[in-house]
PDB file of N, H, CA, C and O in Angstrom:
ATOM      1  N   MET A   1     119.673-298.488 -57.527  1.00  0.00           N
ATOM      2  CA  MET A   1     119.071-297.435 -57.913  1.00  0.00           C
ATOM      3  C   MET A   1     119.407-295.973 -57.286  1.00  0.00           C
ATOM      4  O   MET A   1     119.404-294.890 -57.871  1.00  0.00           O
ATOM      5  N   PHE A   2     119.735-296.297 -55.742  1.00  0.00           N
ATOM      6  H   PHE A   2     119.737-297.177 -55.267  1.00  0.00           H
ATOM      7  CA  PHE A   2     119.962-294.954 -55.038  1.00  0.00           C
ATOM      8  C   PHE A   2     121.641-294.603 -54.950  1.00  0.00           C
ATOM      9  O   PHE A   2     122.096-293.531 -54.553  1.00  0.00           O
ATOM     10  N   CYS A   3     122.344-295.630 -55.361  1.00  0.00           N
ATOM     11  H   CYS A   3     121.974-296.501 -55.683  1.00  0.00           H
ATOM     12  CA  CYS A   3     123.586-295.257 -55.323  1.00  0.00           C
ATOM     13  C   CYS A   3     124.291-294.514 -56.065  1.00  0.00           C
ATOM     14  O   CYS A   3     125.281-293.958 -55.587  1.00  0.00           O
ATOM     15  N   VAL A   4     123.905-294.331 -57.504  1.00  0.00           N
ATOM     16  H   VAL A   4     123.102-294.782 -57.892  1.00  0.00           H
ATOM     17  CA  VAL A   4     124.223-293.276 -58.284  1.00  0.00           C
ATOM     18  C   VAL A   4     124.015-291.973 -58.287  1.00  0.00           C
ATOM     19  O   VAL A   4     124.908-291.193 -58.617  1.00  0.00           O
ATOM     20  N   PRO A   5     122.415-291.447 -57.800  1.00  0.00           N
ATOM     21  CA  PRO A   5     122.208-290.306 -57.406  1.00  0.00           C
ATOM     22  C   PRO A   5     123.007-289.831 -56.237  1.00  0.00           C
ATOM     23  O   PRO A   5     123.478-288.697 -56.150  1.00  0.00           O
ATOM     24  N   LYS A   6     123.145-290.925 -55.203  1.00  0.00           N
ATOM     25  H   LYS A   6     122.762-291.846 -55.273  1.00  0.00           H
ATOM     26  CA  LYS A   6     123.762-290.149 -53.747  1.00  0.00           C
ATOM     27  C   LYS A   6     125.283-289.757 -54.255  1.00  0.00           C
ATOM     28  O   LYS A   6     125.830-288.670 -54.068  1.00  0.00           O
ATOM     29  N   ALA A   7     125.808-290.838 -54.906  1.00  0.00           N
ATOM     30  H   ALA A   7     125.364-291.721 -55.058  1.00  0.00           H
ATOM     31  CA  ALA A   7     127.332-290.491 -55.301  1.00  0.00           C
ATOM     32  C   ALA A   7     127.425-289.148 -56.172  1.00  0.00           C
ATOM     33  O   ALA A   7     128.429-288.436 -56.146  1.00  0.00           O
ATOM     34  N   ALA A   8     126.319-288.870 -56.928  1.00  0.00           N
ATOM     35  H   ALA A   8     125.503-289.448 -56.950  1.00  0.00           H
ATOM     36  CA  ALA A   8     126.453-287.687 -57.772  1.00  0.00           C
ATOM     37  C   ALA A   8     126.012-286.493 -56.969  1.00  0.00           C
ATOM     38  O   ALA A   8     126.455-285.395 -57.305  1.00  0.00           O
ATOM     39  N   LEU A   9     125.177-286.581 -55.932  1.00  0.00           N
ATOM     40  H   LEU A   9     124.816-287.473 -55.659  1.00  0.00           H
ATOM     41  CA  LEU A   9     124.833-285.611 -55.045  1.00  0.00           C
ATOM     42  C   LEU A   9     125.843-285.120 -54.198  1.00  0.00           C
ATOM     43  O   LEU A   9     126.001-283.936 -53.902  1.00  0.00           O
ATOM     44  N   LEU A  10     126.631-286.227 -53.758  1.00  0.00           N
ATOM     45  H   LEU A  10     126.503-287.189 -53.998  1.00  0.00           H
ATOM     46  CA  LEU A  10     127.881-285.903 -52.890  1.00  0.00           C
ATOM     47  C   LEU A  10     128.995-285.378 -53.654  1.00  0.00           C
ATOM     48  O   LEU A  10     129.787-284.616 -53.098  1.00  0.00           O
ATOM     49  N   HIS A  11     129.135-285.692 -54.828  1.00  0.00           N
ATOM     50  H   HIS A  11     128.492-286.310 -55.280  1.00  0.00           H
ATOM     51  CA  HIS A  11     130.130-285.114 -55.704  1.00  0.00           C
ATOM     52  C   HIS A  11     129.819-283.579 -56.016  1.00  0.00           C
ATOM     53  O   HIS A  11     130.685-282.729 -56.228  1.00  0.00           O
ATOM     54  N   GLY A  12     128.506-283.375 -56.008  1.00  0.00           N
ATOM     55  H   GLY A  12     127.804-284.066 -55.836  1.00  0.00           H
ATOM     56  CA  GLY A  12     128.090-282.020 -56.349  1.00  0.00           C
ATOM     57  C   GLY A  12     128.166-281.017 -55.170  1.00  0.00           C
ATOM     58  O   GLY A  12     128.120-279.792 -55.279  1.00  0.00           O
ATOM     59  N   LYS A  13     128.300-281.789 -53.934  1.00  0.00           N
ATOM     60  H   LYS A  13     128.337-282.784 -53.846  1.00  0.00           H
ATOM     61  CA  LYS A  13     128.521-281.069 -52.564  1.00  0.00           C
ATOM     62  C   LYS A  13     129.858-280.873 -52.545  1.00  0.00           C
ATOM     63  O   LYS A  13     130.106-279.679 -52.373  1.00  0.00           O
ATOM     64  N   SER A  14     130.918-281.614 -52.659  1.00  0.00           N
ATOM     65  H   SER A  14     130.716-282.583 -52.798  1.00  0.00           H
ATOM     66  CA  SER A  14     132.127-281.442 -52.586  1.00  0.00           C
ATOM     67  C   SER A  14     132.640-280.393 -53.503  1.00  0.00           C
ATOM     68  O   SER A  14     133.449-279.555 -53.103  1.00  0.00           O
ATOM     69  N   VAL A  15     132.168-280.415 -54.792  1.00  0.00           N
ATOM     70  H   VAL A  15     131.511-281.095 -55.117  1.00  0.00           H
ATOM     71  CA  VAL A  15     132.511-279.469 -55.668  1.00  0.00           C
ATOM     72  C   VAL A  15     131.888-278.079 -55.202  1.00  0.00           C
ATOM     73  O   VAL A  15     132.621-277.106 -55.378  1.00  0.00           O
ATOM     74  N   GLY A  16     130.743-277.867 -54.680  1.00  0.00           N
ATOM     75  H   GLY A  16     130.147-278.658 -54.538  1.00  0.00           H
ATOM     76  CA  GLY A  16     130.194-276.737 -54.284  1.00  0.00           C
ATOM     77  C   GLY A  16     131.079-276.118 -52.949  1.00  0.00           C
ATOM     78  O   GLY A  16     131.474-274.958 -52.831  1.00  0.00           O
ATOM     79  N   PHE A  17     131.238-277.073 -52.132  1.00  0.00           N
ATOM     80  H   PHE A  17     130.917-278.015 -52.229  1.00  0.00           H
ATOM     81  CA  PHE A  17     132.305-276.479 -51.067  1.00  0.00           C
ATOM     82  C   PHE A  17     133.621-276.120 -51.477  1.00  0.00           C
ATOM     83  O   PHE A  17     134.277-275.262 -50.887  1.00  0.00           O
ATOM     84  N   ALA A  18     134.045-276.781 -52.519  1.00  0.00           N
ATOM     85  H   ALA A  18     133.511-277.478 -52.998  1.00  0.00           H
ATOM     86  CA  ALA A  18     135.330-276.424 -52.936  1.00  0.00           C
ATOM     87  C   ALA A  18     135.274-274.944 -53.545  1.00  0.00           C
ATOM     88  O   ALA A  18     136.228-274.188 -53.359  1.00  0.00           O
ATOM     89  N   MET A  19     134.205-274.554 -54.240  1.00  0.00           N
ATOM     90  H   MET A  19     133.430-275.168 -54.391  1.00  0.00           H
ATOM     91  CA  MET A  19     134.002-273.301 -54.981  1.00  0.00           C
ATOM     92  C   MET A  19     133.814-272.286 -54.146  1.00  0.00           C
ATOM     93  O   MET A  19     134.158-271.134 -54.411  1.00  0.00           O
ATOM     94  N   GLN A  20     133.130-272.722 -52.839  1.00  0.00           N
ATOM     95  H   GLN A  20     132.851-273.658 -52.624  1.00  0.00           H
ATOM     96  CA  GLN A  20     132.650-271.575 -51.982  1.00  0.00           C
ATOM     97  C   GLN A  20     133.849-271.295 -51.092  1.00  0.00           C
ATOM     98  O   GLN A  20     134.037-270.150 -50.680  1.00  0.00           O
ATOM     99  N   LYS A  21     134.574-272.176 -50.816  1.00  0.00           N
ATOM    100  H   LYS A  21     134.422-273.106 -51.151  1.00  0.00           H
ATOM    101  CA  LYS A  21     135.988-272.002 -49.887  1.00  0.00           C
ATOM    102  C   LYS A  21     137.073-271.101 -51.022  1.00  0.00           C
ATOM    103  O   LYS A  21     137.770-270.180 -50.595  1.00  0.00           O
ATOM    104  N   SER A  22     137.087-271.432 -52.195  1.00  0.00           N
ATOM    105  H   SER A  22     136.522-272.180 -52.542  1.00  0.00           H
ATOM    106  CA  SER A  22     137.753-270.626 -53.013  1.00  0.00           C
ATOM    107  C   SER A  22     137.246-269.223 -53.319  1.00  0.00           C
ATOM    108  O   SER A  22     138.087-268.343 -53.501  1.00  0.00           O
ATOM    109  N   ARG A  23     136.127-268.973 -53.382  1.00  0.00           N
ATOM    110  H   ARG A  23     135.444-269.688 -53.235  1.00  0.00           H
ATOM    111  CA  ARG A  23     135.365-267.675 -53.531  1.00  0.00           C
ATOM    112  C   ARG A  23     135.735-267.032 -52.013  1.00  0.00           C
ATOM    113  O   ARG A  23     136.188-265.888 -52.049  1.00  0.00           O
ATOM    114  N   PHE A  24     135.597-267.611 -50.775  1.00  0.00           N
ATOM    115  H   PHE A  24     135.230-268.541 -50.746  1.00  0.00           H
ATOM    116  CA  PHE A  24     135.893-267.111 -49.662  1.00  0.00           C
ATOM    117  C   PHE A  24     137.511-266.712 -49.484  1.00  0.00           C
ATOM    118  O   PHE A  24     137.897-265.739 -48.836  1.00  0.00           O
ATOM    119  N   ARG A  25     138.270-267.539 -50.099  1.00  0.00           N
ATOM    120  H   ARG A  25     137.957-268.330 -50.625  1.00  0.00           H
ATOM    121  CA  ARG A  25     139.884-267.256 -49.872  1.00  0.00           C
ATOM    122  C   ARG A  25     140.107-266.062 -50.655  1.00  0.00           C
ATOM    123  O   ARG A  25     140.878-265.196 -50.242  1.00  0.00           O
ATOM    124  N   SER A  26     139.372-265.924 -51.967  1.00  0.00           N
ATOM    125  H   SER A  26     138.746-266.627 -52.303  1.00  0.00           H
ATOM    126  CA  SER A  26     139.445-265.008 -52.885  1.00  0.00           C
ATOM    127  C   SER A  26     138.907-263.408 -52.108  1.00  0.00           C
ATOM    128  O   SER A  26     139.517-262.338 -52.078  1.00  0.00           O
ATOM    129  N   ALA A  27     137.683-263.731 -51.592  1.00  0.00           N
ATOM    130  H   ALA A  27     137.188-264.600 -51.617  1.00  0.00           H
ATOM    131  CA  ALA A  27     137.294-262.181 -50.823  1.00  0.00           C
ATOM    132  C   ALA A  27     138.201-261.997 -49.593  1.00  0.00           C
ATOM    133  O   ALA A  27     138.381-260.879 -49.111  1.00  0.00           O
ATOM    134  N   LYS A  28     138.798-263.163 -49.068  1.00  0.00           N
ATOM    135  H   LYS A  28     138.652-264.072 -49.460  1.00  0.00           H
ATOM    136  CA  LYS A  28     139.304-262.901 -47.842  1.00  0.00           C
ATOM    137  C   LYS A  28     140.631-261.881 -48.265  1.00  0.00           C
ATOM    138  O   LYS A  28     140.883-260.833 -47.670  1.00  0.00           O
ATOM    139  N   SER A  29     141.246-262.306 -49.171  1.00  0.00           N
ATOM    140  H   SER A  29     141.041-263.158 -49.653  1.00  0.00           H
ATOM    141  CA  SER A  29     142.699-261.774 -49.672  1.00  0.00           C
ATOM    142  C   SER A  29     142.098-260.248 -50.016  1.00  0.00           C
ATOM    143  O   SER A  29     142.601-259.250 -49.500  1.00  0.00           O
ATOM    144  N   LYS A  30     141.013-260.176 -50.907  1.00  0.00           N
ATOM    145  H   LYS A  30     140.604-260.987 -51.326  1.00  0.00           H
ATOM    146  CA  LYS A  30     140.893-258.679 -51.238  1.00  0.00           C
ATOM    147  C   LYS A  30     140.521-257.941 -50.178  1.00  0.00           C
ATOM    148  O   LYS A  30     140.842-256.753 -50.161  1.00  0.00           O
ATOM    149  N   LEU A  31     139.820-258.475 -49.161  1.00  0.00           N
ATOM    150  H   LEU A  31     139.560-259.440 -49.174  1.00  0.00           H
ATOM    151  CA  LEU A  31     139.506-257.677 -47.851  1.00  0.00           C
ATOM    152  C   LEU A  31     140.548-257.147 -47.310  1.00  0.00           C
ATOM    153  O   LEU A  31     140.514-255.933 -47.114  1.00  0.00           O
ATOM    154  N   LEU A  32     141.838-257.966 -46.898  1.00  0.00           N
ATOM    155  H   LEU A  32     141.866-258.952 -47.057  1.00  0.00           H
ATOM    156  CA  LEU A  32     142.969-257.711 -46.379  1.00  0.00           C
ATOM    157  C   LEU A  32     143.619-256.510 -47.209  1.00  0.00           C
ATOM    158  O   LEU A  32     143.959-255.459 -46.666  1.00  0.00           O
ATOM    159  N   PHE A  33     143.761-256.764 -48.586  1.00  0.00           N
ATOM    160  H   PHE A  33     143.484-257.617 -49.027  1.00  0.00           H
ATOM    161  CA  PHE A  33     144.334-255.754 -49.294  1.00  0.00           C
ATOM    162  C   PHE A  33     143.571-254.288 -49.076  1.00  0.00           C
ATOM    163  O   PHE A  33     144.161-253.238 -48.823  1.00  0.00           O
ATOM    164  N   LEU A  34     142.165-254.441 -49.226  1.00  0.00           N
ATOM    165  H   LEU A  34     141.686-255.295 -49.431  1.00  0.00           H
ATOM    166  CA  LEU A  34     141.452-253.312 -48.872  1.00  0.00           C
ATOM    167  C   LEU A  34     141.571-252.482 -47.622  1.00  0.00           C
ATOM    168  O   LEU A  34     141.634-251.253 -47.584  1.00  0.00           O
ATOM    169  N   PHE A  35     141.595-253.372 -46.536  1.00  0.00           N
ATOM    170  H   PHE A  35     141.544-254.371 -46.568  1.00  0.00           H
ATOM    171  CA  PHE A  35     142.026-252.865 -45.315  1.00  0.00           C
ATOM    172  C   PHE A  35     143.220-252.394 -45.260  1.00  0.00           C
ATOM    173  O   PHE A  35     143.296-251.416 -44.517  1.00  0.00           O
ATOM    174  N   GLY A  36     144.321-252.745 -45.823  1.00  0.00           N
ATOM    175  H   GLY A  36     144.259-253.540 -46.426  1.00  0.00           H
ATOM    176  CA  GLY A  36     145.532-252.287 -46.103  1.00  0.00           C
ATOM    177  C   GLY A  36     145.668-250.969 -46.610  1.00  0.00           C
ATOM    178  O   GLY A  36     146.529-250.156 -46.274  1.00  0.00           O
ATOM    179  N   ILE A  37     144.716-250.806 -47.483  1.00  0.00           N
ATOM    180  H   ILE A  37     144.017-251.467 -47.756  1.00  0.00           H
ATOM    181  CA  ILE A  37     144.690-249.463 -48.145  1.00  0.00           C
ATOM    182  C   ILE A  37     144.135-248.244 -47.168  1.00  0.00           C
ATOM    183  O   ILE A  37     144.680-247.144 -47.077  1.00  0.00           O
ATOM    184  N   ILE A  38     143.101-248.603 -46.550  1.00  0.00           N
ATOM    185  H   ILE A  38     142.659-249.497 -46.624  1.00  0.00           H
ATOM    186  CA  ILE A  38     142.018-247.945 -45.732  1.00  0.00           C
ATOM    187  C   ILE A  38     142.978-247.443 -44.396  1.00  0.00           C
ATOM    188  O   ILE A  38     143.023-246.257 -44.070  1.00  0.00           O
ATOM    189  N   PHE A  39     143.630-248.362 -43.774  1.00  0.00           N
ATOM    190  H   PHE A  39     143.594-249.325 -44.038  1.00  0.00           H
ATOM    191  CA  PHE A  39     144.453-248.335 -42.723  1.00  0.00           C
ATOM    192  C   PHE A  39     145.593-247.153 -43.045  1.00  0.00           C
ATOM    193  O   PHE A  39     145.737-246.138 -42.364  1.00  0.00           O
ATOM    194  N   THR A  40     146.415-247.526 -44.296  1.00  0.00           N
ATOM    195  H   THR A  40     146.298-248.350 -44.849  1.00  0.00           H
ATOM    196  CA  THR A  40     147.479-246.913 -44.522  1.00  0.00           C
ATOM    197  C   THR A  40     147.076-245.328 -45.036  1.00  0.00           C
ATOM    198  O   THR A  40     147.904-244.420 -44.972  1.00  0.00           O
ATOM    199  N   LYS A  41     145.807-245.144 -45.509  1.00  0.00           N
ATOM    200  H   LYS A  41     145.134-245.882 -45.561  1.00  0.00           H
ATOM    201  CA  LYS A  41     145.362-243.975 -45.985  1.00  0.00           C
ATOM    202  C   LYS A  41     145.140-243.142 -44.564  1.00  0.00           C
ATOM    203  O   LYS A  41     145.667-242.055 -44.328  1.00  0.00           O
ATOM    204  N   SER A  42     144.251-243.867 -43.656  1.00  0.00           N
ATOM    205  H   SER A  42     143.823-244.750 -43.847  1.00  0.00           H
ATOM    206  CA  SER A  42     143.757-243.076 -42.720  1.00  0.00           C
ATOM    207  C   SER A  42     144.849-242.820 -41.647  1.00  0.00           C
ATOM    208  O   SER A  42     144.700-241.881 -40.865  1.00  0.00           O
ATOM    209  N   ARG A  43     146.017-243.679 -41.577  1.00  0.00           N
ATOM    210  H   ARG A  43     146.138-244.442 -42.212  1.00  0.00           H
ATOM    211  CA  ARG A  43     147.053-243.389 -40.891  1.00  0.00           C
ATOM    212  C   ARG A  43     147.817-242.153 -41.225  1.00  0.00           C
ATOM    213  O   ARG A  43     148.206-241.404 -40.329  1.00  0.00           O
ATOM    214  N   ARG A  44     148.047-241.914 -42.501  1.00  0.00           N
ATOM    215  H   ARG A  44     147.731-242.523 -43.229  1.00  0.00           H
ATOM    216  CA  ARG A  44     148.034-240.606 -43.472  1.00  0.00           C
ATOM    217  C   ARG A  44     147.472-239.636 -42.833  1.00  0.00           C
ATOM    218  O   ARG A  44     147.937-238.652 -42.257  1.00  0.00           O
ATOM    219  N   PHE A  45     146.218-240.088 -43.026  1.00  0.00           N
ATOM    220  H   PHE A  45     145.840-240.887 -43.494  1.00  0.00           H
ATOM    221  CA  PHE A  45     145.376-238.618 -42.839  1.00  0.00           C
ATOM    222  C   PHE A  45     145.500-238.151 -41.415  1.00  0.00           C
ATOM    223  O   PHE A  45     145.659-236.956 -41.165  1.00  0.00           O
ATOM    224  N   LEU A  46     145.424-239.159 -40.385  1.00  0.00           N
ATOM    225  H   LEU A  46     145.295-240.129 -40.588  1.00  0.00           H
ATOM    226  CA  LEU A  46     145.908-238.933 -38.859  1.00  0.00           C
ATOM    227  C   LEU A  46     146.726-238.120 -38.727  1.00  0.00           C
ATOM    228  O   LEU A  46     146.581-237.097 -38.058  1.00  0.00           O
ATOM    229  N   GLY A  47     148.036-238.541 -39.537  1.00  0.00           N
ATOM    230  H   GLY A  47     148.153-239.372 -40.081  1.00  0.00           H
ATOM    231  CA  GLY A  47     149.383-237.537 -39.152  1.00  0.00           C
ATOM    232  C   GLY A  47     149.151-236.342 -39.751  1.00  0.00           C
ATOM    233  O   GLY A  47     149.858-235.431 -39.321  1.00  0.00           O
ATOM    234  N   PHE A  48     148.279-236.024 -40.724  1.00  0.00           N
ATOM    235  H   PHE A  48     147.705-236.764 -41.072  1.00  0.00           H
ATOM    236  CA  PHE A  48     148.093-234.838 -41.466  1.00  0.00           C
ATOM    237  C   PHE A  48     147.178-234.130 -40.608  1.00  0.00           C
ATOM    238  O   PHE A  48     147.308-232.906 -40.632  1.00  0.00           O
ATOM    239  N   VAL A  49     146.345-234.566 -39.909  1.00  0.00           N
ATOM    240  H   VAL A  49     146.239-235.560 -39.890  1.00  0.00           H
ATOM    241  CA  VAL A  49     145.259-233.859 -38.855  1.00  0.00           C
ATOM    242  C   VAL A  49     146.245-233.768 -37.731  1.00  0.00           C
ATOM    243  O   VAL A  49     146.240-232.665 -37.186  1.00  0.00           O
ATOM    244  N   ILE A  50     146.894-234.440 -37.357  1.00  0.00           N
ATOM    245  H   ILE A  50     146.898-235.336 -37.801  1.00  0.00           H
ATOM    246  CA  ILE A  50     147.902-234.154 -35.768  1.00  0.00           C
ATOM    247  C   ILE A  50     148.873-232.905 -36.266  1.00  0.00           C
ATOM    248  O   ILE A  50     149.112-231.935 -35.547  1.00  0.00           O
ATOM    249  N   GLU A  51     149.333-233.057 -37.447  1.00  0.00           N
ATOM    250  H   GLU A  51     149.139-233.845 -38.031  1.00  0.00           H
ATOM    251  CA  GLU A  51     150.153-231.766 -37.579  1.00  0.00           C
ATOM    252  C   GLU A  51     149.460-230.420 -37.939  1.00  0.00           C
ATOM    253  O   GLU A  51     150.007-229.319 -37.876  1.00  0.00           O
ATOM    254  N   PHE A  52     148.189-230.664 -38.321  1.00  0.00           N
ATOM    255  H   PHE A  52     147.745-231.559 -38.372  1.00  0.00           H
ATOM    256  CA  PHE A  52     147.499-229.329 -38.851  1.00  0.00           C
ATOM    257  C   PHE A  52     147.142-229.022 -37.329  1.00  0.00           C
ATOM    258  O   PHE A  52     147.439-227.872 -37.003  1.00  0.00           O
ATOM    259  N   LEU A  53     146.583-229.784 -36.349  1.00  0.00           N
ATOM    260  H   LEU A  53     146.342-230.717 -36.613  1.00  0.00           H
ATOM    261  CA  LEU A  53     146.081-229.355 -35.158  1.00  0.00           C
ATOM    262  C   LEU A  53     147.557-228.664 -34.411  1.00  0.00           C
ATOM    263  O   LEU A  53     147.407-227.715 -33.642  1.00  0.00           O
ATOM    264  N   GLY A  54     148.707-229.104 -34.641  1.00  0.00           N
ATOM    265  H   GLY A  54     148.830-229.874 -35.266  1.00  0.00           H
ATOM    266  CA  GLY A  54     150.000-228.453 -33.872  1.00  0.00           C
ATOM    267  C   GLY A  54     150.119-227.290 -34.463  1.00  0.00           C
ATOM    268  O   GLY A  54     150.506-226.389 -33.718  1.00  0.00           O
ATOM    269  N   ILE A  55     149.916-227.009 -35.548  1.00  0.00           N
ATOM    270  H   ILE A  55     149.602-227.740 -36.154  1.00  0.00           H
ATOM    271  CA  ILE A  55     150.264-225.971 -36.382  1.00  0.00           C
ATOM    272  C   ILE A  55     149.290-224.796 -35.724  1.00  0.00           C
ATOM    273  O   ILE A  55     149.740-223.686 -35.438  1.00  0.00           O
ATOM    274  N   LEU A  56     147.849-225.186 -35.512  1.00  0.00           N
ATOM    275  H   LEU A  56     147.484-226.087 -35.745  1.00  0.00           H
ATOM    276  CA  LEU A  56     147.002-224.451 -35.089  1.00  0.00           C
ATOM    277  C   LEU A  56     147.169-223.888 -33.458  1.00  0.00           C
ATOM    278  O   LEU A  56     146.927-222.756 -33.039  1.00  0.00           O
ATOM    279  N   VAL A  57     147.573-224.859 -32.845  1.00  0.00           N
ATOM    280  H   VAL A  57     147.769-225.778 -33.186  1.00  0.00           H
ATOM    281  CA  VAL A  57     148.022-224.460 -31.329  1.00  0.00           C
ATOM    282  C   VAL A  57     149.100-223.672 -31.377  1.00  0.00           C
ATOM    283  O   VAL A  57     149.053-222.618 -30.744  1.00  0.00           O
ATOM    284  N   PHE A  58     150.249-223.995 -32.103  1.00  0.00           N
ATOM    285  H   PHE A  58     150.288-224.852 -32.617  1.00  0.00           H
ATOM    286  CA  PHE A  58     151.326-222.976 -32.181  1.00  0.00           C
ATOM    287  C   PHE A  58     150.737-221.651 -32.475  1.00  0.00           C
ATOM    288  O   PHE A  58     150.991-220.696 -31.740  1.00  0.00           O
ATOM    289  N   LEU A  59     149.872-221.521 -33.631  1.00  0.00           N
ATOM    290  H   LEU A  59     149.666-222.296 -34.228  1.00  0.00           H
ATOM    291  CA  LEU A  59     149.444-220.241 -34.198  1.00  0.00           C
ATOM    292  C   LEU A  59     148.606-219.225 -33.019  1.00  0.00           C
ATOM    293  O   LEU A  59     148.621-217.996 -32.944  1.00  0.00           O
ATOM    294  N   ASP A  60     147.981-220.095 -32.262  1.00  0.00           N
ATOM    295  H   ASP A  60     147.968-221.093 -32.322  1.00  0.00           H
ATOM    296  CA  ASP A  60     146.877-219.784 -31.285  1.00  0.00           C
ATOM    297  C   ASP A  60     148.253-219.262 -29.979  1.00  0.00           C
ATOM    298  O   ASP A  60     148.110-218.251 -29.292  1.00  0.00           O
ATOM    299  N   PHE A  61     149.285-220.024 -29.890  1.00  0.00           N
ATOM    300  H   PHE A  61     149.402-220.846 -30.449  1.00  0.00           H
ATOM    301  CA  PHE A  61     150.218-219.735 -28.785  1.00  0.00           C
ATOM    302  C   PHE A  61     151.081-218.325 -29.222  1.00  0.00           C
ATOM    303  O   PHE A  61     151.349-217.457 -28.390  1.00  0.00           O
ATOM    304  N   ILE A  62     151.428-218.247 -30.502  1.00  0.00           N
ATOM    305  H   ILE A  62     151.210-218.951 -31.177  1.00  0.00           H
ATOM    306  CA  ILE A  62     151.859-217.029 -31.046  1.00  0.00           C
ATOM    307  C   ILE A  62     150.893-215.760 -30.604  1.00  0.00           C
ATOM    308  O   ILE A  62     151.173-214.796 -29.891  1.00  0.00           O
ATOM    309  N   ASP A  63     149.749-216.071 -31.228  1.00  0.00           N
ATOM    310  H   ASP A  63     149.521-216.854 -31.807  1.00  0.00           H
ATOM    311  CA  ASP A  63     148.690-214.840 -31.218  1.00  0.00           C
ATOM    312  C   ASP A  63     148.504-214.389 -29.500  1.00  0.00           C
ATOM    313  O   ASP A  63     148.222-213.244 -29.147  1.00  0.00           O
ATOM    314  N   GLU A  64     148.668-215.241 -28.804  1.00  0.00           N
ATOM    315  H   GLU A  64     148.897-216.171 -29.090  1.00  0.00           H
ATOM    316  CA  GLU A  64     148.519-215.097 -27.155  1.00  0.00           C
ATOM    317  C   GLU A  64     149.618-214.222 -26.762  1.00  0.00           C
ATOM    318  O   GLU A  64     149.526-213.134 -26.194  1.00  0.00           O
ATOM    319  N   LEU A  65     150.953-215.006 -27.241  1.00  0.00           N
ATOM    320  H   LEU A  65     151.027-215.889 -27.703  1.00  0.00           H
ATOM    321  CA  LEU A  65     152.098-214.140 -26.794  1.00  0.00           C
ATOM    322  C   LEU A  65     152.127-212.794 -27.443  1.00  0.00           C
ATOM    323  O   LEU A  65     152.486-211.883 -26.697  1.00  0.00           O
ATOM    324  N   ALA A  66     151.790-212.439 -28.812  1.00  0.00           N
ATOM    325  H   ALA A  66     151.498-213.179 -29.417  1.00  0.00           H
ATOM    326  CA  ALA A  66     151.783-211.291 -29.283  1.00  0.00           C
ATOM    327  C   ALA A  66     150.791-210.155 -28.496  1.00  0.00           C
ATOM    328  O   ALA A  66     151.132-208.994 -28.270  1.00  0.00           O
ATOM    329  N   VAL A  67     149.537-210.734 -28.147  1.00  0.00           N
ATOM    330  H   VAL A  67     149.259-211.677 -28.331  1.00  0.00           H
ATOM    331  CA  VAL A  67     148.844-209.915 -27.299  1.00  0.00           C
ATOM    332  C   VAL A  67     149.180-209.613 -26.104  1.00  0.00           C
ATOM    333  O   VAL A  67     148.814-208.527 -25.654  1.00  0.00           O
ATOM    334  N   PHE A  68     150.005-210.560 -25.264  1.00  0.00           N
ATOM    335  H   PHE A  68     150.302-211.442 -25.630  1.00  0.00           H
ATOM    336  CA  PHE A  68     150.732-210.224 -23.924  1.00  0.00           C
ATOM    337  C   PHE A  68     151.719-209.199 -24.213  1.00  0.00           C
ATOM    338  O   PHE A  68     151.744-208.181 -23.521  1.00  0.00           O
ATOM    339  N   LEU A  69     152.536-209.372 -25.175  1.00  0.00           N
ATOM    340  H   LEU A  69     152.515-210.199 -25.737  1.00  0.00           H
ATOM    341  CA  LEU A  69     153.644-208.438 -25.577  1.00  0.00           C
ATOM    342  C   LEU A  69     153.219-207.088 -25.842  1.00  0.00           C
ATOM    343  O   LEU A  69     153.902-206.165 -25.398  1.00  0.00           O
ATOM    344  N   VAL A  70     152.058-206.829 -26.583  1.00  0.00           N
ATOM    345  H   VAL A  70     151.502-207.578 -26.944  1.00  0.00           H
ATOM    346  CA  VAL A  70     151.802-205.302 -26.995  1.00  0.00           C
ATOM    347  C   VAL A  70     150.838-205.024 -25.866  1.00  0.00           C
ATOM    348  O   VAL A  70     150.670-203.809 -25.758  1.00  0.00           O
ATOM    349  N   LEU A  71     150.179-205.692 -25.030  1.00  0.00           N
ATOM    350  H   LEU A  71     150.315-206.679 -25.118  1.00  0.00           H
ATOM    351  CA  LEU A  71     149.325-204.913 -23.991  1.00  0.00           C
ATOM    352  C   LEU A  71     150.363-205.077 -22.668  1.00  0.00           C
ATOM    353  O   LEU A  71     150.349-204.244 -21.762  1.00  0.00           O
ATOM    354  N   GLY A  72     151.050-205.967 -22.663  1.00  0.00           N
ATOM    355  H   GLY A  72     151.062-206.644 -23.400  1.00  0.00           H
ATOM    356  CA  GLY A  72     151.687-205.951 -21.464  1.00  0.00           C
ATOM    357  C   GLY A  72     151.460-206.444 -20.051  1.00  0.00           C
ATOM    358  O   GLY A  72     152.127-206.307 -19.025  1.00  0.00           O
ATOM    359  N   ALA A  73     150.235-207.103 -20.326  1.00  0.00           N
ATOM    360  H   ALA A  73     149.694-207.214 -21.159  1.00  0.00           H
ATOM    361  CA  ALA A  73     149.699-207.508 -19.376  1.00  0.00           C
ATOM    362  C   ALA A  73     150.002-208.881 -18.680  1.00  0.00           C
ATOM    363  O   ALA A  73     149.375-209.215 -17.675  1.00  0.00           O
TER     364      ALA A  73
END
């Protein structure tokens, strides 16, 4: 009497675990793909910000140099 439901229950659990493992594997690959996009984009953005800040520092230096040359101080 108990053998059939127990076997069915165990079969159901193994199928459930297999489905859960498959979903986790799928979610993990999607997450890695998403992180790849995020970090690639952020790296490009960071490069842009650094380049922009470098230009601002250079322009500030040129401005200070022009003031120094004009005022002669």
